N, C-alpha and C positions, 0 to 999 in steps of 0.2 A: 915491373920490378924483376930483378934477377931471381933465379930459382931459390937460392938459399934464404934470402930475406922473406920471400913469399911463403916458403915452407914454415919458417918461424912464426909468421903472422897467423897462418892457418892453424898451426899447432896450438898457439896461445888462445885463439878464438875459435872454439870448436863449432860454433854456429855457422861459420862460413862454409863448412863442408857440406851443409845441407842446401846451399844456394846453387841454382843453375846458372849457366853462363849468360843466358838471355836476361835474367834478372840483374846480374852484376853489370852487364853492359848498359842497361837502361838507367841504373842508379848512377853509374859513372858519368853518363851523358848529362843527367840532370844536375849533378854536382858541378860539372864543367860549365854548365849554363850560368851558374852563380859565381864563377871565377875560382872554384876550388880545384886545385891541381892535384896530381897524383901523389906528390910528396905529402901534402896535407892529409889525403885519404889514407896513405900508408901509416901515418902516425895515429890515426883513429879509425881503424878498419871496421869497427863495430857499426859505423854508419852505413855500411853496405847491406846490413840486414833490414834496413828501413825501406818501405815501399817508395817508389819514385813519386807517386802522387802525394804521399805524406811529406816527403822532402820538399816538394814544390810549395805546398801550403805553409809549412813551417818557415822556410826561407823567406817567402814573400811576407809573412807576418812579422818576422824579425826586421825586415827592411821597413815595413810600414810603421812599425813601432819605434823607429829611430835608431836601430842598431847601426854602429859605424861600419861594420863589415860582418859578413856571414861566413863562418868557418865550419870545417867538419866537426870540430870539437863542440861547437854550439849546437849543431844539428844532432849530434850523437847524444848530448845531454839536454835536449830541448825541454823535456817534461820537468826536469829539476830546475832548469834555468828560469823558465817563465813563472815559476812559483816564488821566485825571489822578489822582494820589494823593489820598486822602481828606483828608490834612492840608493839601494845597494848596487844595482846595476850601473847607475851613474857613478857611484864611488869607485867601482872597478873599471870604469871607462868603457863598458860595453855600449852605453848610450851617452852621448855628449850631455853635459850638465845643463845646457841652455835649451834642450829639446823639451817641448810640451808634448808628452806622449799621446794624449787624446787628439790633439790637433794634428799630430803627425799621421795618425791613422786616417783621419778624414781628408788630409791633403792629397792622398793618392786616389781619391774618388773624383770622377769627372763631373758628377752631379752630387755634391755633398749635401747633407741635410743641414737644417738650421743649427746654430751653435747650441751647446748644452745649456739647459736651464737648470743648472745644478748649484746648490749652495756651497758645494765643496770648493775650496781654493786649491791652488797648485800644490801646496804642501800635502793636502789630503790625498791627491792623486799619487804623489811620490811615496806615501806611506803604504799604499796598496800594492799588491803583487801585480806583475806585468799581465798575467792572464786575467786578473779581475778587471783591470783597466780596459784590456782589449774586449772582454765580454760586455762591459758596460757600454762601450762605444758601439759594439755590434748590436746590442739591444736598441740603442737609440737610433741607429741607422735603419734597421729592419722595421721598427715601429713607424718610422716616417715613410720609408720606401713602400711598404706593403700596407700601410694604414691599418695596423694591427693594434689591438689592446695588449697591455702588458701580460695579462693572464693567458691570452691566446699564444703569445710568443713564448712564454715560459713553458707551455705544454709542448711546443714544437722543439725547443732546445733540449728539454728533458727527454723527449723521445729520440731525437737524432743528435746524439752527443757530439758527433764529429763536427757539427756546426761551430763548436767552441774554438776550433783550430782551423777555420776556413779563412782563406785570404779575402780581404775586402775587395781587391781588384777582381778576383775570380767570381765572387758573389755578384758584383755589379754587372760584369759581363754576362754571366749566366742569366740573370733576370732580364737583361735586355734581349738576349736571344730567345728566351722563352716567350716573351711578350711580342716581339716584333717579327721574328722568323716563324715561330710555330703558331702562336695565337692564344697562348694562355693569358689570363687576365688576373688582376688582383683586387680591383676596386669592387665595392659592394653596390653603390648607388650613384654617386656623383664623382666627376673628375673634371678638373680644370686644366686645359691644355694651352701652353703658349702657342702663339701663332706659328712659330717656326717648326713646331712638332705636329701640326695638324695633318700635314701631308704624310707623315710617317706612321700615323695611327692605322692599324690593320683595316683593310677595306671591308672585311666581313663584319666589323663591329656595328650592330644595329643602333642607330641613333633615334631615340624616341622623341628627343626634343633638342633643338639647338638654339643657343642665344649668344650672339656675338657682342662682347663688351668692347666698345671703342676706346674707353678710358684706360682699361688695363691691357688692351690688345690681346685678349685671350678668347678662347672658345669654351663656353661652359656647356657641358654635356650632362643632361639629366637622363638617366637610363635605369630602368628596373630590370635586374637580371632574371633570366629564365632559369628553370631548374637545371637544364643541361649546361648552361654557362656557369652556374654556380659550382657544378662538379669540376669544371676546368680551371678553377682559380688556383693560383699558386699557394694561397693561404690554406686551402683545403689539403694540398699535397706538399707538406713542408719539406719532404726529402728532395724536392726539385731544387731547392736553394743550394743543396750540396752538389748538384750535378756539375760536371766539368764542362766549361764552355767550349773548349777545343774539341772534346769528344762529341758534343752535340752538333757542332758545325761539321765535323768530319762525317758524322752519320748522315746529316742532311745533304751533304755534297756527294757522297758515294753510294747512298742507298735511296733511290727514288720511290720504290715500292717494296713492300714486304708482305708476303702472303697474298699478293694481288690487291693490296690496299695501299693508298698513298701514305708515305711515311709520316707526314704531318697529321693526317687524320688518325693514323694509328697511335701517335703520341698523345693526341687529345683524348682518345678513347681509353688508352691505358698509359697513364703518365709514368708508371714505374719503369716502362721500357726505356725512357729517356736516359736513365742512369746506367743502362747496359752499354758496354763498349762496342764500338763499330765492328771489331773483329769477331766478337761473340755473336752479334746479330748475323753476320755473314755466314759463319760456320754453322750456326743453328739452322738457318734457312737451308743450307746445303744438306744437312743431315735429314731434315724433314723431306726434302725433295728425293734424296736417295732411298728413303723408306716408303716412298709413294704416298705421303700425306698430302691430300689435295688442298688447294687454297681455301675452299669452303670450310674445311675443318680448322684451318689456321685462323680464319676470321671469326670462328665461333669461340675460340679460346686462345687469343694471342698472348695471354699471360705466360705461355711457355717460353717466350723470349726473355723473361726475367731470370730464367735459370741459366747456368753455365752450359756452354756448348758440349762439353764432355759428359755432363750429367744428362743432357737430353739424349745424346747418343746411347749411353748405357741403358736408359729407360726405354728407348725405342727398341733396342735389341732384346730387352726383357719381354717385350710384347710377344716375341716369337718363342721364347724359351719357357715362359710360365704358362702352363696349360689353361689356367683360369683367365688369362689375359689374351691368349692367342686369337680367340674368336672375336675380339673387340678391335682388332688392328685396323679394320676398314670402317669402323663406326664413325659417323660424323663428329662425335664428341670424344674421340679417342685421346685428344690432347689434354682433356681434363683428367683422364687416367694417368697420362704421362706426368702432368703437373703434380698430382697427389699420389704418385705411385707408392711411396713408402707407407703412407697411411693406408692405401688400398691393400697392399700386401699384408700388412698386419691384420687388417679386418678379414681378409680371406682365411688366414690361419685361425683366427678366433672363431669365425663362423663354422669352420670345419670341425673344431672341437665341440661345437653345439650340434653337430650332425646336420647342419643346414647346407643343402646342395645348391640352392638357387641364390645368386647374388647379382643384382644388376649393376651396371656401371654407375647409375645414379646413387645407389646405396653405398658403393665402395668409395665414392668421392663426395658424399654428402656431409653436411655439418655434423659435428659430434652429437648435438642434441637430437637430431633426426635419427641418427644411427642408434643411439641408446634407446630411443623410444621403440624402434623396430625390434631390437634385441629383447626388450622387455616383453613385447607382445609374443615373441617366440617362446620365451621362458614360461609365460603364462599358459600358452597353448600346450607346451610339452607337459606341464604339470597335470593338466586335466585330460590329456589324450590317453586312450587305452592302448592303442597300437600305432604303428607308423602310418598306416593308411588313414586312420582317423586324424592323425597329427597333420598330415599334409592337406587333408580335405578341409581342415579348419582355416586354411588360407595363409598361414605364416610363411611356410617354405614355398614361396612362389614369387613371381615377378609380374609385371604388366605385359611382358612379351615384347617390349620395344626393341631390346637388343637382338632377339631372335629374328624379328621381322626385318630389321635393318641388315643383319648379316645375310639372311637368305635372299633378300631382294638384290643384293650385289652378286652373290654366288650363283643364283638361279636366273638372273636377268629378268626379274618380274617386279611389279610395283609392290610397295609395302601393303597397300590396301588389298591387293589380290592375295598376297601371302597370308595376311591376317584373316581374311575371309575364309580361306581354305583351312587354316589351322584351328579356327574357332569351332569347327565341327567336332573336334576332340575335346571332351570336357575338362581334361587336365593338362592341356598343352602348356599353360603358364607355369606348371610345376616342374617342367623339364629344364635342367641346366643347359646353358648355351654350350658348354664344353661337350656335353653328350651329343647335341645336334651337330656340332662341327666334326666330332670324331666319327659319327655315323655317316655324314656326308662324304668325308674322305674315304671311308671304307667302301661305300657304294660306287664312287667314281673309280676307285681302283679295281672293283669287280667288273667294270665295263659298262655300267649304267650311264646313260646320258643325262644331262641336266633336265631335258624335257621329260624323260621317263620318270625321273625322281620327282619332278614337279607334279606329275599326274598322281603320284602316290606319296605326297609330301608328308603324310602322317607317319611314314616309316622312319623319318628322321627323329621322331620322338622316342624311339626305342633304341636300346643300346646296340653296339656293334656285335656283341656276342649273341644276343637274341636273334638278330637278323642272319648272322652267319650260320647259326644252328638251323634255322628254318630254311634258308636257301639250300643248304647241303642236304637237308632231309625232304625237300619239296617233292622230288620225284618218287619217293618211297610211299607217299600217301596213297592209300587205295582209292580215295575219293577222286583222284585224278586219272584213274585208269581209262576213263571214257575218252580222254583226249587222244589216245593212241588206239586205233582200230585193232581188233583181235587178229585179223589176218595179216596185219603189218607188224605185229610185235616180234622182235628178235628172240632168238632162242635163249641167250644168256640173260641173267638178271641185270648185270651191269649195262649191257648194250640196250636192254629194254628201258632202263632209267634214262640213258642218254637220248634215246629216240623220243621218249616222252617229253623231255625238256625242249626238244626241237619244236614240238607242237604248242608250247606255251610261250606266248609273246613276252619279251622282256618287261614291258610296262604292266603285264598282268602278274608277273612273278612277285613283285613287291606287294601287290594287293592281296595275293594268296598268302604271303607270309604274315601279313597283318591279320588275315582271317584265322589262321591256325594259332597265332599267338593269343588273340583275344577270345577264341572259342572256349578256352579253359576258364575265362573270367566272365563268361556270359555276355561278352561284348559291352562291358561296362566302362572300359578304358583303363581298368586297374592293371592291365598287362604292362604298363610302362614301368611299374615298380617290381615286376617279377624277378628281375635280374639283380636288383639292389637290396631287397629285403628278403631274408630267408622265410620260408613258410612257417617255421617253428617259432618265429618271433611274435609274441603277443603283446608285449609292453615295451615302452621306451626305456633304455638304460639310464642310469643316473648320470647327469651331466652337471 
């Protein structure tokens, strides 16, 4: 369109200003597919605000229902139009008067179901709204195609409302791809196959019993499903009915593996990924690769592919910016934290209000009932605790140490079993937050300690950065260490004497000496890990 007419259209329809060019281009291409030209679009520009997939389903449904032609006006007012009675649509010549709408819907199916066993005559169908007729035919088809009871189908349609406006042709094609290309099943126990379809049945299907009927020329299969097969039924995952067949085929053709796993196996394990677009899966996989997420972590939580690619990118970036999450970036279960990050972030803030320092990845991403039970135990402990030391000793502000051992096994290049065996020598190692361990490790590495030296004195990681910095700076001033530097070799000045003394102390011994001087004031009980977090004057917990 020329500039002035376009300006008038945009001024009159303010919603068009919010649309990007890519969306408009896709909508126009979809409208052109159904023979709608630019002139018709200019008369009804509000149709540009509809999603392309929605336009496709609505246009196909109008065709399947017997509409003479599909126009931009009909698509723009689709919701209002389909609520009109069929007789009214015929009176206004949207639908030819001789069209039987239910039969028209079924005529577009390559494998239509048996005819309706309904007492309603044609006049009854004409008195019902177009959407009611379409929904009745859809129920009839899905009950036959998926061998479902009416109550089961009602539950699916109620949960996934978009099924009410899904094209019959797209549903039929989707079900065929899900069954024949991927391996989803829909039957519960028995299935009778025509002879010409026997070769098309998936090769993985385990046949418990075969019986060939020469009279009907069919193969009767008696099969009792396993629990794993039952999980992969289309009936169990009703949202699969709404998946777009072209997108599913595009994913199968362009993505052979995802996270080191065959794409079909991934679909069977996590059916929700089927409805994700191909572009989203490719972009998400690239983001995971860029952030160094290994295939093993992806295979443990592939549900991350059900999120948008931009959402995954933002949440992966947050792993580095949020201190409570940064130590979990290399955890094998890190994608669980990415998937439930909003919930985890809210829980971190809530636990901080309760003065809880330790929160495991499992707790942050656990079900609500488990989290509430954990918080209840914390509140009970706080109520009866006399001071902070007693509070943490009661066992509420602690973890099992899994996150710490996994983090240190990667950073220090040691097995988790060895890390745990060393840390278990400290009575309160499970009461130390992972954030403290990570911060202290970064501090020691910046001070020049090697990973091997840190591993030899691994308990130093349980203490705060400030504690170790204070002891390392004051290490040479302790009189107990005067013996390491012989008297006849001592320099004249005090500063040079301290420097000379440090030369005689091996780096791997310095951390051990720091631990000695920290714990000496606490009679080597292990309580020194809280010396920097709780003032000595605190004798009771504040109200929370």
